[in-house]
C-alpha positions in Angstrom: 48.7 97.2 138.7 47.9 99.0 135.7 46.4 95.8 134.0 44.3 95.2 137.2 42.9 98.8 136.9 42.3 98.6 133.1 40.4 95.2 134.0 38.3 96.8 136.7 37.4 99.8 134.5 36.4 97.5 131.5 34.2 95.7 133.8 32.4 98.5 135.5 31.9 100.2 132.2 30.3 97.6 130.8 28.0 96.1 133.5 26.0 98.5 135.5 24.9 95.9 138.1 28.6 94.9 138.5 29.2 98.4 139.7 26.3 98.4 141.9 27.8 95.1 143.6 31.5 96.2 143.6 30.2 99.5 145.4 28.1 97.6 148.1 31.1 95.0 148.3 33.5 98.0 149.0 31.4 99.6 151.6 31.0 96.5 153.5 34.6 96.0 153.3 35.2 99.6 154.7 32.9 99.1 157.5 34.4 96.1 158.7 37.7 97.6 158.7 36.5 100.9 160.6 33.8 99.5 162.6 35.7 100.4 165.8 36.2 103.9 164.9 32.1 104.0 163.1 30.0 102.5 166.1 28.6 104.5 169.0 28.4 101.7 171.6 30.2 98.9 172.8 28.4 96.2 170.5 28.5 93.9 173.8 27.3 96.4 176.3 24.2 95.9 177.9 21.8 98.5 178.9 18.4 97.0 180.4 17.0 100.6 180.5 16.9 100.6 176.5 15.5 97.1 176.4 13.7 96.8 172.8 14.1 100.6 172.2 12.6 101.2 168.7 15.4 103.2 166.6 15.8 106.6 167.4 18.4 109.2 167.8 19.7 107.5 170.7 20.0 104.0 168.9 19.9 104.4 165.1 18.8 100.8 164.4 17.1 100.5 167.8 18.0 98.2 170.7 17.7 94.3 171.3 16.0 92.5 174.2 19.0 92.7 176.3 19.5 96.7 175.4 22.2 96.1 173.0 22.8 98.7 170.3 21.8 96.9 167.0 23.5 99.5 164.9 26.9 98.8 166.8 26.0 95.1 166.4 25.4 95.4 162.5 28.4 97.2 162.1 30.5 94.9 164.1 28.9 91.7 162.2 30.9 92.8 159.2 34.0 92.0 160.9 32.9 88.4 161.4 30.9 88.0 158.2 33.0 89.4 155.4 36.2 87.6 156.5 34.5 84.3 157.1 33.1 84.2 153.7 36.6 85.4 152.5 38.5 82.8 154.4 35.9 79.9 153.6 36.0 80.5 149.7 39.8 80.8 149.9 40.2 77.4 151.5 37.3 75.9 149.3 39.3 77.0 146.5 42.3 75.8 147.2 40.9 72.2 148.0 38.9 72.0 145.0 41.3 73.4 142.8 43.9 70.8 144.0 41.8 67.8 143.7 40.1 68.9 140.5 43.6 69.5 138.9 45.2 66.4 139.8 41.9 64.4 139.1 41.8 65.7 135.8 45.1 65.5 134.5 45.9 62.3 136.2 42.9 60.3 135.1 42.2 56.7 135.7 41.5 55.2 139.4 42.5 58.3 141.1 40.2 60.2 138.9 37.3 57.9 139.8 38.0 58.0 143.5 37.9 61.5 143.7 34.9 62.1 141.7 32.7 59.4 143.7 33.8 61.6 146.6 32.7 64.4 145.1 29.3 62.8 143.9 28.6 61.5 147.6 29.2 65.0 149.2 26.7 66.7 146.3 24.3 64.2 146.8 23.1 65.9 150.0 21.9 69.6 149.9 24.4 72.0 151.0 22.5 73.5 153.9 21.5 70.1 155.5 24.9 68.5 155.0 26.6 71.6 156.7 23.8 71.5 159.6 24.7 67.7 160.0 28.3 68.3 160.5 28.2 71.4 162.7 25.8 69.3 164.9 28.1 66.8 165.3 31.3 69.0 165.8 29.5 71.2 168.1 27.9 74.7 167.7 30.6 77.4 167.0 31.5 79.8 164.2 34.8 77.8 163.5 32.9 74.5 163.0 30.5 76.1 160.5 33.3 77.5 158.6 34.6 74.0 158.3 31.2 72.6 157.7 30.8 74.9 154.9 34.1 74.2 153.5 33.3 70.5 153.6 30.0 70.9 151.5 31.3 73.3 149.1 34.6 72.2 147.7 33.4 69.6 145.3 31.9 72.2 143.3 35.5 73.9 142.5 36.6 70.3 142.2 34.3 69.6 139.1 34.6 72.8 137.8 38.8 72.5 137.9 38.6 68.9 136.5 36.3 69.9 133.5 38.7 73.0 132.9 41.7 70.7 133.0 40.3 67.9 130.5 39.7 70.4 128.3 42.8 72.4 128.3 45.2 69.4 128.7 44.8 68.2 125.3 45.8 71.4 123.7 48.9 71.9 121.6 51.0 74.0 124.1 50.3 71.3 126.6 51.2 68.3 124.3 54.3 70.1 123.4 55.4 70.7 127.0 54.7 66.9 127.9 56.8 65.6 124.6 59.7 68.2 125.9 59.8 66.0 129.0 58.6 68.9 131.3 57.2 67.3 134.5 53.6 67.0 135.3 53.6 69.4 138.5 55.4 72.0 136.0 52.9 71.2 133.4 50.2 71.8 135.6 51.4 74.8 137.5 52.9 76.7 134.4 50.9 75.8 131.4 47.1 74.4 132.7 46.2 76.3 135.7 46.6 79.8 134.4 44.0 78.8 131.8 41.5 77.4 134.0 41.0 80.0 136.4 38.4 82.3 134.8 35.2 80.2 135.6 36.8 79.5 139.3 37.2 83.5 139.8 33.4 83.6 138.8 32.4 81.2 141.2 34.5 82.3 144.2 33.1 86.0 143.7 29.7 84.2 144.1 30.3 81.9 146.6 31.3 84.7 149.3 28.0 85.5 149.4 26.6 82.2 149.7 29.1 81.4 152.3 28.1 84.1 154.5 24.3 83.1 153.9 24.9 79.5 154.9 26.9 80.7 157.9 24.1 83.1 158.9 21.6 79.8 158.4 23.6 77.9 160.9 23.9 80.8 163.2 20.2 81.2 163.2 19.3 77.8 164.1 22.1 77.8 166.9 24.8 75.9 165.0 27.3 79.0 164.1 27.9 81.7 166.1 27.3 81.6 170.1 25.9 84.2 172.3 26.8 87.1 172.5 29.1 87.1 169.2 27.4 90.2 167.2 26.7 87.6 164.0 24.0 88.8 161.5 22.4 85.3 161.3 22.2 84.9 165.5 21.0 88.5 165.6 18.0 87.5 163.2 17.3 84.6 165.1 17.2 86.9 168.4 14.4 89.1 166.8 12.2 86.0 164.9 9.8 86.0 167.9 9.5 89.8 168.5 7.3 90.5 165.7 6.0 94.2 167.2 9.9 94.7 167.8 10.7 94.5 164.0 13.9 96.5 164.2 15.5 93.7 166.0 15.4 91.1 162.9 15.3 93.7 160.0 18.1 95.5 160.4 20.9 92.3 160.3 18.4 91.0 157.6 19.1 93.7 155.5 23.0 93.5 155.9 22.6 90.0 155.0 20.7 90.7 151.8 22.9 93.7 150.7 26.2 91.6 151.2 25.1 88.7 149.4 23.2 90.9 146.6 26.4 93.0 145.9 28.6 89.9 145.6 25.9 88.1 143.0 25.8 91.3 141.3 29.7 91.4 140.8 29.9 88.0 140.2 27.5 88.2 137.3 29.4 91.2 136.1 32.8 88.7 136.2 31.1 86.2 134.4 30.0 88.6 131.2 33.7 89.8 131.2 35.5 86.3 131.4 33.1 84.5 129.0 33.0 85.7 125.6 29.6 83.8 124.6 27.9 85.4 127.5 29.3 89.3 127.0 26.9 92.0 126.3 27.1 93.6 123.4 26.8 97.4 123.4 
């Protein structure tokens, strides 16, 4: 715990943008946890008498076309988008790390097969491929999450493979191999701990990226289905209501702030973990 605290202090002291990003991410995490206690209305409750009501003391962010309180729906949206982004990055990282580690260490035919699969997935734009997969599986938030995992894991596999190729020829790995250590132990104990820095940076950046892709899928009707208070779906509801600007603006700002926060945090981690990019005082 002391080491983690020291790491965080070093990061935040040396990178002001990371401090801002960390505060934003922490605030949204707190909102996701405390949303049931913070919301003034049920996010699914309809009140047609308040239909498209502008922001006021009664409805802080206004009301949508069914009279639902947008403030409550935005806060509850954090309970969907943040866990979804974290789960997607965790699953994507696990798949990519396993594939990349095995591919880089084993080499040969197995490496060729894995990398050609990665090339095939990376040949398509991420959002377009995610749209195609989600459309084939059917519109739902779970299918959108699976689609995002399917399009992002090759990036982790590529990074992990490159790191393993660089580390597996170092002296301490060669010594472990000469002493008869099994391949699994060498990978787990000697190679993986020295390959995680770029993956940590990638993961911190991809939380925002996953949230953004999921919001895009929901925006076009391939992600969360009504009446789920998901930010992309909320923006979609307001896209044709030009004069009722609040319907799309506040969930859009929520997406913007979360993505910006995790991007700032990822930039700070990159500066700290990569000595070549570390800022000089």
